[in-house]
Backbone of each chain as ProteinMPNN parsed JSONL, in Angstrom:
{"seq_chain_A": "MKAVLDTCILKLASRPNFNNPAALIVKLCWDGLLECWASPAMPEECSAVLADQPELLALVQDRFQVGYPLVELDCVQHEPDNRFMECALAIDADYLVTVNTARGHFDQPAYGRSRVVTPRNLREPSDGAGDAAQTLNHPHQPTGLIYGLAPFK", "coords_chain_A": {"N_chain_A": [[9.383, 53.684, 29.373], [7.491, 50.863, 28.772], [7.67, 47.342, 29.198], [6.93, 43.909, 28.631], [8.345, 40.906, 29.488], [8.946, 37.808, 27.984], [9.348, 34.604, 29.517], [11.414, 33.15, 28.432], [13.304, 35.025, 27.702], [14.503, 35.766, 30.064], [15.703, 33.387, 30.751], [17.51, 33.073, 28.635], [19.072, 35.317, 29.088], [20.496, 34.576, 31.284], [22.464, 32.945, 30.389], [25.828, 32.542, 29.204], [26.069, 33.484, 26.436], [27.773, 34.371, 23.406], [26.713, 36.389, 21.743], [24.435, 38.261, 23.208], [21.643, 39.613, 23.378], [19.457, 39.411, 25.053], [20.444, 39.585, 27.632], [21.156, 42.218, 27.619], [18.691, 43.466, 27.635], [17.815, 42.816, 30.214], [19.766, 44.145, 31.624], [19.125, 46.813, 30.979], [16.737, 46.986, 32.323], [17.648, 46.651, 34.915], [19.122, 48.991, 35.185], [17.108, 50.791, 35.23], [16.193, 51.879, 32.905], [14.379, 50.696, 31.372], [11.093, 49.821, 31.902], [10.057, 46.99, 33.353], [7.425, 44.703, 33.44], [5.258, 42.439, 35.193], [2.678, 39.971, 35.602], [0.568, 38.709, 38.279], [0.332, 36.045, 37.619], [2.672, 35.236, 36.486], [5.11, 35.024, 38.131], [5.324, 32.416, 39.278], [5.965, 30.758, 37.174], [8.373, 31.927, 36.43], [9.845, 31.345, 38.72], [10.083, 28.589, 38.492], [11.526, 28.329, 36.114], [13.834, 29.771, 36.611], [14.98, 28.497, 38.732], [17.54, 27.587, 39.301], [18.954, 29.892, 39.336], [19.18, 31.923, 41.596], [19.91, 34.598, 42.081], [19.205, 36.017, 39.818], [16.496, 35.596, 39.847], [15.861, 36.985, 42.15], [16.452, 39.533, 41.257], [14.442, 39.856, 39.365], [12.18, 39.783, 41.032], [12.676, 42.013, 42.505], [12.97, 44.213, 40.739], [10.952, 44.108, 38.793], [7.76, 45.382, 37.987], [4.415, 44.968, 39.174], [1.531, 44.171, 37.426], [-2.037, 44.058, 37.19], [-4.002, 42.178, 35.431], [-7.384, 42.352, 34.374], [-8.935, 40.786, 32.868], [-9.29, 37.568, 31.299], [-7.67, 36.322, 28.567], [-7.851, 34.685, 25.33], [-6.456, 34.914, 22.91], [-4.084, 34.131, 21.765], [-2.93, 31.198, 20.328], [-1.358, 29.291, 21.668], [-1.846, 28.528, 24.851], [-0.506, 29.298, 27.409], [0.911, 31.583, 26.646], [-0.901, 33.6, 26.593], [-1.029, 34.751, 29.115], [1.059, 36.562, 29.23], [0.313, 38.339, 27.302], [-2.073, 39.33, 28.336], [-1.067, 40.768, 30.491], [0.514, 42.664, 29.145], [-1.444, 44.1, 27.738], [-2.969, 45.044, 29.841], [-1.309, 46.848, 31.159], [-0.732, 48.547, 29.187], [1.574, 48.176, 27.576], [4.593, 49.064, 25.822], [6.2, 47.287, 24.518], [6.307, 43.793, 23.838], [8.416, 41.476, 24.657], [9.933, 38.785, 23.184], [11.253, 35.564, 22.144], [9.895, 33.785, 20.832], [8.279, 33.69, 18.156], [6.927, 32.028, 16.574], [4.42, 30.351, 14.573], [1.236, 30.258, 16.06], [2.15, 31.042, 18.456], [3.457, 34.054, 19.612], [2.569, 35.372, 17.053], [1.725, 37.631, 15.762], [2.421, 41.002, 14.621], [1.815, 42.986, 16.427], [-0.071, 43.487, 19.439], [-2.819, 45.122, 20.24], [-1.605, 48.124, 21.49], [0.823, 47.171, 22.015], [3.857, 46.21, 20.788], [5.199, 43.302, 19.32], [8.364, 42.191, 19.814], [11.672, 40.928, 19.192], [14.625, 40.404, 21.186], [16.701, 41.052, 19.499], [15.775, 42.834, 17.588], [14.98, 45.111, 18.892], [15.793, 48.208, 19.049], [17.629, 51.331, 19.013], [16.326, 54.225, 17.311], [17.799, 55.772, 14.413], [17.578, 58.469, 14.008], [16.495, 60.033, 16.172], [13.767, 60.754, 18.557], [11.467, 61.041, 17.149], [10.956, 58.89, 15.628], [9.415, 57.187, 17.069], [6.633, 57.478, 16.8], [6.474, 56.866, 14.126], [7.265, 54.224, 14.167], [5.104, 53.057, 15.469], [3.186, 53.457, 13.579], [3.998, 51.848, 11.56], [4.019, 48.874, 12.086], [5.099, 46.612, 10.926], [7.646, 47.128, 10.213], [9.871, 47.111, 12.28], [11.632, 49.443, 14.177], [12.474, 49.912, 16.675], [13.501, 51.303, 19.888], [15.247, 51.663, 22.092], [17.97, 50.994, 22.259], [21.586, 51.55, 21.95], [22.372, 53.267, 23.866], [24.194, 55.736, 25.664], [26.049, 54.746, 27.787], [26.739, 52.253, 26.822], [28.117, 52.522, 24.495]], "CA_chain_A": [[8.997, 52.722, 28.356], [7.058, 49.649, 29.46], [7.85, 46.099, 28.447], [6.657, 42.625, 29.281], [9.336, 39.953, 28.966], [8.657, 36.379, 28.002], [10.275, 33.932, 30.437], [12.585, 32.706, 27.653], [14.283, 36.112, 27.679], [15.252, 35.691, 31.324], [16.555, 32.187, 30.68], [18.612, 33.37, 27.71], [19.942, 36.32, 29.703], [21.338, 33.942, 32.307], [23.489, 32.119, 29.748], [26.938, 33.375, 28.701], [26.173, 33.449, 24.97], [28.634, 35.448, 22.878], [25.792, 37.46, 21.352], [23.39, 38.088, 24.206], [20.767, 40.781, 23.51], [18.53, 39.225, 26.178], [21.119, 40.124, 28.826], [21.105, 43.683, 27.5], [17.339, 43.853, 28.069], [17.796, 42.737, 31.68], [20.638, 45.236, 32.07], [18.345, 48.052, 30.872], [15.769, 46.934, 33.419], [18.442, 46.87, 36.133], [19.501, 50.407, 35.218], [15.899, 51.602, 35.311], [15.923, 52.515, 31.614], [13.243, 49.983, 30.791], [10.168, 49.371, 32.948], [9.573, 45.639, 33.063], [6.215, 44.382, 34.194], [4.809, 41.046, 35.251], [1.366, 39.82, 36.242], [0.68, 37.717, 39.362], [0.376, 34.679, 37.08], [3.986, 34.945, 35.902], [6.23, 34.671, 39.016], [5.468, 30.982, 39.522], [6.703, 30.226, 36.025], [9.754, 32.443, 36.549], [10.509, 30.585, 39.793], [10.406, 27.256, 37.981], [12.538, 28.428, 35.054], [15.082, 30.327, 37.151], [15.22, 27.852, 40.029], [18.983, 27.451, 39.535], [19.564, 31.226, 39.254], [18.473, 32.709, 42.622], [20.205, 36.041, 42.004], [18.394, 36.575, 38.736], [15.109, 35.562, 40.33], [15.751, 38.109, 43.09], [16.413, 40.75, 40.427], [13.099, 39.932, 38.786], [11.22, 40.141, 42.084], [13.009, 43.344, 43.002], [12.858, 45.279, 39.735], [9.757, 44.05, 37.952], [6.547, 45.908, 38.593], [3.326, 44.002, 39.018], [0.275, 44.673, 36.875], [-3.128, 43.133, 37.491], [-4.991, 42.082, 34.336], [-8.736, 42.095, 34.878], [-9.623, 39.844, 31.981], [-8.514, 36.421, 30.824], [-7.797, 36.304, 27.112], [-7.352, 33.49, 24.643], [-6.188, 35.321, 21.516], [-2.927, 33.395, 21.275], [-3.294, 29.775, 20.279], [-0.647, 28.593, 22.749], [-2.546, 29.109, 26.0], [0.306, 30.013, 28.418], [1.369, 32.888, 26.14], [-1.937, 34.612, 26.848], [-0.764, 35.439, 30.4], [1.953, 37.692, 28.934], [-0.438, 39.321, 26.533], [-2.999, 39.987, 29.272], [-0.283, 41.737, 31.252], [0.91, 43.741, 28.229], [-2.611, 44.931, 27.438], [-3.422, 45.691, 31.088], [-0.436, 47.987, 31.52], [-0.516, 49.316, 27.959], [3.023, 48.06, 27.353], [5.096, 49.439, 24.502], [6.803, 46.105, 23.89], [6.224, 42.456, 24.389], [9.696, 40.957, 24.174], [9.931, 37.323, 23.165], [11.987, 34.969, 21.021], [8.997, 32.78, 20.269], [7.319, 34.316, 17.244], [6.462, 30.971, 15.666], [2.972, 30.297, 14.367], [0.543, 29.72, 17.234], [2.668, 31.733, 19.644], [3.27, 35.491, 19.379], [2.809, 35.44, 15.61], [1.26, 38.916, 15.218], [3.423, 42.054, 14.865], [1.426, 43.795, 17.59], [-1.357, 43.208, 20.09], [-3.182, 46.448, 20.741], [-0.52, 49.074, 21.31], [2.069, 46.493, 22.382], [4.519, 45.575, 19.65], [5.963, 42.094, 19.622], [9.731, 42.325, 19.303], [12.68, 40.03, 19.749], [15.716, 41.24, 21.714], [17.617, 41.465, 18.421], [15.27, 43.956, 16.776], [14.579, 46.227, 19.744], [16.979, 49.043, 19.012], [17.41, 52.774, 18.966], [16.233, 54.798, 15.974], [19.019, 56.505, 14.076], [17.398, 59.921, 13.969], [15.762, 60.694, 17.242], [12.547, 60.204, 19.135], [10.375, 61.153, 16.196], [10.694, 57.572, 15.045], [8.49, 56.419, 17.898], [5.329, 57.487, 16.15], [6.638, 56.152, 12.857], [7.312, 52.813, 14.497], [3.75, 52.608, 15.775], [2.407, 53.475, 12.348], [4.484, 50.792, 10.661], [4.432, 47.782, 12.965], [5.809, 45.535, 10.223], [9.039, 47.522, 10.024], [10.289, 47.547, 13.607], [12.883, 50.185, 14.278], [12.89, 49.88, 18.069], [13.668, 52.609, 20.51], [15.975, 51.881, 23.343], [19.379, 50.643, 22.284], [22.543, 52.567, 21.557], [22.46, 54.226, 24.963], [25.564, 56.213, 25.806], [26.983, 53.934, 28.559], [27.117, 51.023, 26.145], [28.827, 52.771, 23.236]], "C_chain_A": [[8.683, 51.376, 29.014], [7.243, 48.418, 28.57], [7.439, 44.907, 29.293], [7.606, 41.614, 28.651], [8.819, 38.53, 29.064], [9.713, 35.704, 28.893], [11.545, 33.461, 29.727], [13.69, 33.768, 27.675], [15.15, 36.043, 28.938], [16.19, 34.491, 31.319], [17.77, 32.457, 29.788], [19.596, 34.361, 28.328], [20.91, 35.682, 30.689], [22.477, 33.116, 31.712], [24.572, 32.987, 29.113], [27.129, 33.273, 27.191], [27.038, 34.607, 24.479], [27.789, 36.649, 22.475], [24.566, 37.337, 22.247], [22.506, 39.339, 24.363], [19.77, 40.655, 24.66], [19.132, 39.783, 27.473], [21.09, 41.648, 28.814], [19.736, 44.211, 27.949], [17.276, 43.876, 29.603], [18.659, 43.849, 32.282], [19.878, 46.58, 32.039], [17.311, 48.137, 31.986], [16.472, 47.24, 34.743], [18.788, 48.351, 36.29], [18.286, 51.339, 35.301], [15.568, 52.31, 34.009], [14.745, 51.856, 30.892], [12.376, 49.487, 31.952], [9.679, 47.984, 32.588], [8.42, 45.3, 33.999], [5.918, 42.889, 34.149], [3.416, 41.031, 35.851], [1.51, 38.773, 37.34], [0.764, 36.281, 38.847], [1.79, 34.28, 36.649], [5.09, 34.52, 36.888], [6.422, 33.172, 39.251], [6.273, 30.327, 38.398], [8.169, 30.668, 36.073], [10.521, 31.642, 37.592], [10.94, 29.212, 39.299], [11.558, 27.325, 36.982], [13.885, 28.896, 35.612], [15.431, 29.715, 38.507], [16.71, 27.753, 40.349], [19.709, 28.8, 39.455], [18.918, 32.139, 40.301], [18.719, 34.211, 42.523], [19.343, 36.715, 40.936], [16.914, 36.616, 39.128], [14.869, 36.72, 41.302], [15.666, 39.428, 42.331], [15.014, 40.947, 39.842], [12.098, 40.386, 39.849], [11.418, 41.575, 42.562], [12.646, 44.435, 41.991], [11.586, 45.255, 38.894], [8.56, 44.622, 38.708], [5.402, 44.949, 38.285], [2.06, 44.705, 38.508], [-0.805, 43.624, 37.101], [-4.146, 43.108, 36.352], [-6.361, 41.72, 34.902], [-9.497, 41.099, 34.014], [-8.693, 38.689, 31.614], [-8.756, 36.303, 29.326], [-7.397, 34.944, 26.546], [-7.13, 33.797, 23.158], [-5.01, 34.565, 20.924], [-3.244, 31.905, 21.393], [-2.639, 28.979, 21.409], [-1.064, 29.242, 24.067], [-1.638, 29.86, 26.986], [0.783, 31.394, 27.956], [0.35, 33.997, 26.393], [-1.698, 35.375, 28.138], [0.113, 36.673, 30.163], [1.188, 38.779, 28.195], [-1.434, 40.065, 27.409], [-2.277, 41.086, 30.039], [0.074, 42.936, 30.37], [-0.263, 44.674, 27.935], [-3.072, 45.688, 28.683], [-2.59, 46.929, 31.413], [-0.158, 48.889, 30.326], [0.981, 49.347, 27.617], [3.403, 48.501, 25.942], [5.601, 48.202, 23.754], [6.443, 44.826, 24.619], [7.448, 41.746, 23.815], [9.717, 39.439, 24.297], [10.861, 36.816, 22.067], [11.08, 33.995, 20.27], [7.925, 33.426, 19.405], [6.795, 33.302, 16.22], [4.933, 31.001, 15.578], [2.305, 29.638, 15.592], [1.037, 30.314, 18.53], [2.425, 33.239, 19.424], [3.525, 35.774, 17.896], [2.279, 36.722, 14.967], [2.325, 39.986, 15.487], [3.098, 42.909, 16.076], [0.099, 43.296, 18.137], [-1.777, 44.513, 20.762], [-2.039, 47.409, 20.46], [0.841, 48.419, 21.573], [2.676, 45.782, 21.181], [5.285, 44.353, 20.1], [7.344, 42.25, 18.997], [10.614, 41.237, 19.898], [13.804, 40.919, 20.289], [16.615, 41.775, 20.607], [17.085, 42.64, 17.604], [14.704, 45.105, 17.605], [15.787, 47.155, 19.836], [16.626, 50.514, 18.832], [17.226, 53.253, 17.523], [17.469, 55.636, 15.685], [18.826, 58.007, 14.147], [16.372, 60.436, 14.971], [14.419, 60.099, 17.591], [11.357, 60.276, 18.194], [10.012, 59.811, 15.582], [9.68, 56.761, 15.84], [7.125, 56.33, 17.23], [5.379, 56.689, 14.846], [6.609, 54.641, 13.094], [5.906, 52.278, 14.747], [2.891, 52.555, 14.511], [2.793, 52.363, 11.386], [4.964, 49.602, 11.477], [5.201, 46.681, 12.251], [7.272, 45.879, 9.961], [9.591, 48.032, 11.348], [11.609, 48.301, 13.567], [13.326, 50.296, 15.733], [13.293, 51.234, 18.601], [14.798, 52.719, 21.513], [17.463, 51.561, 23.318], [20.281, 51.801, 21.878], [22.68, 53.622, 22.628], [23.918, 54.532, 25.254], [26.489, 55.29, 26.609], [27.491, 52.702, 27.828], [27.973, 51.252, 24.916], [30.33, 52.708, 23.451]], "O_chain_A": [[9.517, 50.82, 29.729], [7.005, 48.456, 27.363], [7.586, 44.909, 30.515], [7.662, 41.482, 27.428], [8.316, 38.107, 30.106], [10.839, 36.189, 29.001], [12.613, 33.38, 30.334], [14.875, 33.435, 27.666], [16.365, 36.236, 28.885], [17.316, 34.56, 31.811], [18.902, 32.119, 30.134], [20.804, 34.258, 28.119], [22.012, 36.186, 30.903], [23.351, 32.643, 32.438], [24.277, 34.042, 28.551], [28.235, 33.004, 26.723], [27.035, 35.688, 25.067], [28.108, 37.787, 22.821], [23.754, 36.429, 22.076], [22.608, 40.045, 25.366], [19.292, 41.661, 25.184], [18.432, 40.372, 28.297], [21.009, 42.288, 29.863], [19.643, 45.272, 28.566], [16.759, 44.817, 30.205], [18.321, 44.418, 33.32], [19.985, 47.378, 32.969], [17.042, 49.212, 32.523], [15.959, 47.988, 35.576], [18.749, 48.893, 37.395], [18.445, 52.552, 35.429], [14.757, 53.236, 33.995], [14.2, 52.399, 29.931], [12.863, 48.82, 32.864], [8.954, 47.822, 31.607], [8.46, 45.586, 35.196], [6.275, 42.185, 33.205], [3.019, 41.975, 36.534], [2.482, 38.018, 37.337], [1.221, 35.394, 39.568], [2.064, 33.093, 36.469], [5.943, 33.716, 36.511], [7.552, 32.708, 39.406], [7.13, 29.474, 38.63], [9.079, 29.886, 35.794], [11.687, 31.298, 37.394], [12.02, 28.729, 39.637], [12.456, 26.483, 37.001], [14.942, 28.472, 35.145], [16.098, 30.346, 39.328], [17.107, 27.825, 41.512], [20.938, 28.846, 39.5], [18.174, 33.049, 39.933], [17.838, 35.008, 42.844], [18.829, 37.817, 41.124], [16.187, 37.547, 38.782], [13.813, 37.353, 41.281], [14.912, 40.326, 42.705], [14.479, 42.055, 39.829], [11.272, 41.263, 39.599], [10.474, 42.254, 42.964], [12.078, 45.463, 42.36], [11.19, 46.281, 38.342], [8.377, 44.377, 39.9], [5.415, 44.227, 37.288], [1.595, 45.689, 39.083], [-0.509, 42.432, 37.193], [-5.057, 43.935, 36.32], [-6.475, 40.883, 35.797], [-10.571, 40.629, 34.388], [-7.47, 38.828, 31.622], [-9.896, 36.197, 28.874], [-6.702, 34.161, 27.194], [-7.554, 33.048, 22.279], [-4.943, 34.377, 19.71], [-3.749, 31.429, 22.41], [-3.265, 28.115, 22.025], [-0.676, 30.373, 24.359], [-1.977, 30.98, 27.369], [1.032, 32.273, 28.782], [0.693, 35.179, 26.407], [-2.114, 36.527, 28.256], [-0.067, 37.702, 30.814], [1.385, 39.972, 28.426], [-1.625, 41.272, 27.259], [-2.799, 42.187, 30.215], [-0.05, 44.084, 30.796], [-0.096, 45.892, 27.888], [-3.511, 46.835, 28.593], [-3.119, 47.934, 31.887], [0.567, 49.877, 30.442], [1.563, 50.41, 27.4], [2.635, 48.333, 24.995], [5.453, 48.085, 22.538], [6.299, 44.793, 25.841], [7.499, 41.453, 22.621], [9.541, 38.887, 25.383], [11.215, 37.568, 21.158], [11.443, 33.458, 19.224], [6.809, 33.678, 19.86], [6.294, 33.666, 15.156], [4.259, 31.604, 16.413], [2.758, 28.604, 16.082], [0.429, 30.123, 19.582], [1.313, 33.644, 19.088], [4.556, 36.338, 17.528], [2.375, 36.883, 13.75], [3.054, 39.891, 16.474], [3.993, 43.491, 16.687], [-0.737, 42.76, 17.409], [-1.161, 44.949, 21.735], [-1.56, 47.501, 19.33], [1.884, 49.043, 21.376], [2.077, 44.861, 20.625], [5.944, 44.368, 21.14], [7.467, 42.421, 17.784], [10.331, 40.7, 20.969], [13.918, 42.075, 19.882], [17.224, 42.834, 20.759], [17.867, 43.366, 16.991], [14.021, 45.977, 17.069], [16.703, 46.907, 20.62], [15.486, 50.877, 18.541], [17.889, 52.753, 16.615], [18.108, 56.15, 16.603], [19.792, 58.749, 14.326], [15.479, 61.203, 14.612], [13.984, 59.098, 17.021], [10.34, 59.626, 18.434], [8.903, 59.62, 15.082], [9.149, 55.765, 15.347], [6.541, 55.252, 17.111], [4.456, 55.945, 14.514], [6.011, 53.887, 12.327], [5.557, 51.186, 14.297], [1.991, 51.724, 14.388], [2.015, 51.985, 10.51], [6.165, 49.342, 11.558], [5.889, 45.892, 12.9], [8.048, 45.023, 9.537], [9.763, 49.237, 11.529], [12.585, 47.83, 12.984], [14.445, 50.733, 16.0], [13.411, 52.199, 17.846], [15.267, 53.831, 21.757], [18.155, 51.844, 24.295], [19.814, 52.88, 21.514], [23.063, 54.755, 22.337], [24.78, 53.665, 25.102], [27.617, 55.055, 26.176], [28.545, 52.165, 28.166], [28.503, 50.3, 24.345], [31.097, 52.893, 22.506]]}, "seq_chain_B": "MNATAIVGGKVVKFVLPPALAKAHQRNATRIMTDQEAVDFVETKRRRLALRRAKPYLESRS", "coords_chain_B": {"N_chain_B": [[31.929, 42.107, 35.047], [31.809, 41.741, 31.539], [29.6, 41.846, 28.664], [28.391, 41.062, 25.377], [26.302, 42.257, 22.792], [24.708, 41.893, 19.697], [22.925, 44.081, 18.006], [20.674, 44.964, 15.677], [22.726, 45.002, 13.795], [24.656, 46.463, 15.051], [27.387, 46.346, 17.285], [27.146, 45.981, 20.64], [28.668, 46.639, 23.634], [28.568, 45.895, 27.056], [28.322, 46.3, 30.647], [27.614, 43.699, 32.836], [24.847, 43.43, 35.114], [25.168, 42.683, 38.666], [23.679, 40.345, 39.374], [23.313, 39.012, 36.951], [25.953, 38.635, 36.225], [26.809, 36.797, 38.125], [25.175, 34.655, 37.422], [26.166, 34.111, 34.876], [28.753, 33.349, 35.48], [28.232, 31.049, 36.924], [27.065, 29.451, 34.996], [29.041, 29.246, 33.176], [30.272, 27.655, 30.543], [27.92, 26.917, 29.423], [26.115, 27.519, 26.976], [23.126, 28.667, 25.246], [20.658, 28.233, 22.751], [18.078, 30.218, 21.123], [15.887, 28.571, 20.506], [16.344, 26.389, 22.178], [15.955, 27.607, 24.626], [13.247, 28.233, 24.463], [12.185, 25.633, 24.347], [13.016, 24.678, 26.836], [11.563, 26.311, 28.603], [8.99, 25.566, 27.893], [8.957, 22.891, 28.704], [9.145, 23.218, 31.474], [6.736, 24.539, 31.904], [4.907, 22.553, 31.238], [5.433, 20.675, 33.234], [4.692, 22.144, 35.451], [1.967, 22.525, 34.959], [1.114, 19.914, 35.073], [1.667, 19.306, 37.721], [-0.112, 21.004, 38.975], [-2.464, 19.848, 38.158], [-2.449, 17.445, 39.388], [-3.827, 16.713, 41.924], [-6.469, 16.59, 40.991], [-6.271, 14.665, 38.965], [-5.516, 12.473, 40.481], [-7.757, 12.159, 42.063], [-9.515, 11.234, 40.227], [-8.621, 8.765, 39.534]], "CA_chain_B": [[31.942, 41.203, 33.898], [31.231, 42.372, 30.355], [28.917, 40.986, 27.699], [28.249, 41.68, 24.057], [25.061, 41.967, 22.065], [24.659, 42.478, 18.352], [21.545, 44.543, 17.858], [20.505, 45.724, 14.439], [24.02, 45.133, 13.122], [25.609, 47.188, 15.899], [27.934, 45.583, 18.407], [26.987, 46.739, 21.88], [29.343, 46.021, 24.779], [27.996, 46.457, 28.277], [28.695, 45.64, 31.909], [26.476, 42.945, 33.351], [24.487, 43.656, 36.517], [25.742, 41.626, 39.512], [22.903, 39.098, 39.332], [23.606, 38.323, 35.689], [27.36, 38.231, 36.246], [26.871, 35.544, 38.896], [24.545, 33.604, 36.614], [27.074, 33.771, 33.78], [29.876, 32.601, 36.06], [27.745, 29.723, 37.305], [26.784, 28.654, 33.8], [30.327, 29.146, 32.467], [30.291, 27.381, 29.097], [26.626, 26.337, 29.003], [25.354, 28.474, 26.163], [21.789, 28.183, 24.899], [20.065, 28.919, 21.596], [16.715, 30.692, 21.355], [14.972, 27.433, 20.461], [16.551, 25.599, 23.404], [15.315, 28.349, 25.721], [11.798, 28.031, 24.308], [11.89, 24.24, 24.735], [13.229, 24.582, 28.279], [10.424, 26.954, 29.273], [7.801, 24.744, 27.641], [9.048, 21.713, 29.576], [8.804, 23.672, 32.829], [5.3, 24.844, 31.927], [4.179, 21.285, 31.245], [5.587, 20.094, 34.576], [3.89, 22.975, 36.357], [0.56, 22.23, 34.694], [0.878, 18.545, 35.55], [1.665, 19.365, 39.179], [-1.377, 21.632, 39.38], [-3.582, 18.944, 37.85], [-2.242, 16.167, 40.075], [-4.919, 16.345, 42.83], [-7.644, 16.239, 40.19], [-6.006, 13.385, 38.292], [-5.527, 11.423, 41.508], [-9.138, 11.932, 42.516], [-10.222, 10.547, 39.144], [-8.117, 7.394, 39.33]], "C_chain_B": [[31.227, 41.87, 32.718], [30.496, 41.349, 29.485], [28.755, 41.774, 26.399], [26.894, 41.311, 23.466], [25.157, 42.607, 20.691], [23.203, 42.807, 18.069], [21.448, 45.421, 16.618], [21.829, 45.977, 13.731], [25.065, 45.885, 13.936], [26.102, 46.276, 17.007], [27.865, 46.465, 19.651], [27.685, 45.986, 22.999], [28.821, 46.685, 26.041], [28.457, 45.654, 29.489], [27.455, 44.948, 32.46], [26.128, 43.384, 34.767], [24.968, 42.474, 37.37], [25.004, 40.289, 39.415], [23.207, 38.303, 38.065], [25.049, 37.853, 35.649], [27.519, 36.912, 36.997], [26.289, 34.39, 38.091], [25.477, 33.156, 35.491], [28.274, 32.979, 34.299], [29.448, 31.168, 36.369], [27.557, 28.85, 36.061], [28.007, 28.465, 32.902], [30.18, 28.89, 30.966], [28.938, 26.903, 28.561], [25.806, 27.381, 28.237], [24.028, 27.838, 25.719], [21.271, 28.952, 23.684], [18.645, 29.372, 21.96], [15.739, 29.514, 21.439], [15.115, 26.567, 21.703], [15.887, 26.287, 24.596], [13.801, 28.161, 25.674], [11.413, 26.628, 24.773], [11.992, 24.058, 26.246], [12.009, 25.133, 29.025], [9.156, 26.123, 29.086], [7.787, 23.503, 28.529], [8.643, 22.088, 30.993], [7.309, 23.949, 32.953], [4.476, 23.559, 32.013], [4.235, 20.638, 32.626], [4.714, 20.831, 35.59], [2.411, 22.647, 36.209], [0.192, 20.847, 35.237], [0.792, 18.528, 37.076], [0.353, 19.969, 39.69], [-2.55, 20.665, 39.208], [-3.53, 17.651, 38.665], [-3.39, 15.806, 41.041], [-6.169, 15.891, 42.081], [-7.457, 14.87, 39.543], [-6.038, 12.23, 39.294], [-6.945, 11.106, 41.976], [-9.945, 11.168, 41.469], [-9.797, 9.088, 39.01], [-8.64, 6.437, 40.409]], "O_chain_B": [[30.174, 42.486, 32.884], [30.745, 40.147, 29.57], [28.96, 42.987, 26.35], [26.412, 40.19, 23.627], [25.634, 43.733, 20.551], [22.365, 41.919, 17.914], [22.067, 46.482, 16.536], [22.031, 47.036, 13.137], [26.233, 45.936, 13.55], [25.326, 45.524, 17.595], [28.45, 47.547, 19.701], [27.346, 44.838, 23.289], [28.652, 47.903, 26.084], [28.909, 44.514, 29.381], [26.381, 45.544, 32.539], [27.029, 43.685, 35.55], [25.155, 41.377, 36.844], [25.63, 39.229, 39.379], [23.342, 37.08, 38.103], [25.342, 36.79, 35.101], [28.26, 36.027, 36.572], [26.837, 33.288, 38.078], [25.568, 31.966, 35.191], [28.75, 32.054, 33.64], [30.181, 30.212, 36.119], [27.855, 27.656, 36.08], [28.006, 27.636, 31.992], [29.981, 29.833, 30.2], [28.822, 26.531, 27.393], [24.922, 28.031, 28.795], [23.847, 26.624, 25.811], [21.427, 30.17, 23.598], [18.09, 28.957, 22.977], [14.881, 29.463, 22.321], [14.121, 26.065, 22.228], [15.324, 25.625, 25.468], [13.154, 27.958, 26.702], [10.436, 26.454, 25.503], [11.17, 23.378, 26.86], [11.494, 24.506, 29.951], [8.349, 25.992, 30.006], [6.74, 23.109, 29.043], [7.887, 21.363, 31.641], [6.691, 23.636, 33.971], [3.492, 23.479, 32.748], [3.235, 20.124, 33.128], [4.089, 20.225, 36.46], [1.691, 22.507, 37.197], [-0.892, 20.644, 35.784], [-0.043, 17.832, 37.653], [-0.214, 19.519, 40.686], [-3.495, 20.661, 39.996], [-4.468, 16.855, 38.63], [-3.886, 14.682, 40.979], [-6.839, 14.938, 42.48], [-8.354, 14.028, 39.565], [-6.528, 11.144, 38.986], [-7.288, 9.955, 42.247], [-10.945, 10.529, 41.796], [-10.524, 8.273, 38.441], [-8.316, 5.25, 40.391]]}, "name": "protein", "num_of_chains": 2, "seq": "MKAVLDTCILKLASRPNFNNPAALIVKLCWDGLLECWASPAMPEECSAVLADQPELLALVQDRFQVGYPLVELDCVQHEPDNRFMECALAIDADYLVTVNTARGHFDQPAYGRSRVVTPRNLREPSDGAGDAAQTLNHPHQPTGLIYGLAPFKMNATAIVGGKVVKFVLPPALAKAHQRNATRIMTDQEAVDFVETKRRRLALRRAKPYLESRS"}
């Protein structure tokens, strides 16, 4: 399962919040249960945001795969957000994970095949993998796919 | 080190990877809301953009 993470997710994951779904996303990436991707345009921003977290930056460089978007898009009003969308479309990502779904940012439920989800609503379906298709058919009712994994129960 | 996430009403407890455990230890009590994270990233983006534009801006002045 492929995902592109907004930089905010990495920042939130580094903080010891009581409720920290962003850290769970990074944990899934660490365990190899979620394929996280980045484009060459993103590491510089990650370096700036995670400058005080070298271990987390190393994790990103080590575990994230690099995709190479061939086109520059401007579908999202807030220009820097387009870099994430270009990457998501280039690799045909299942999810674009962000906390910024405000107007002018990632305000659509999906871009192409990539669904925009927040860490809080990316979760396992209750009745099996059949929900994957259902989820794609009903982008406005996200049911998510990856949480509730055995090691965490 | 363990962490907790509430996802879709379910409480999920999990063990943090070493990199995140170190980050959590370093940040200790410095929690952050979603909006603060967004603002933080935006500030960094603005600084980055300004740094990139600096040679051009200097050549214009």
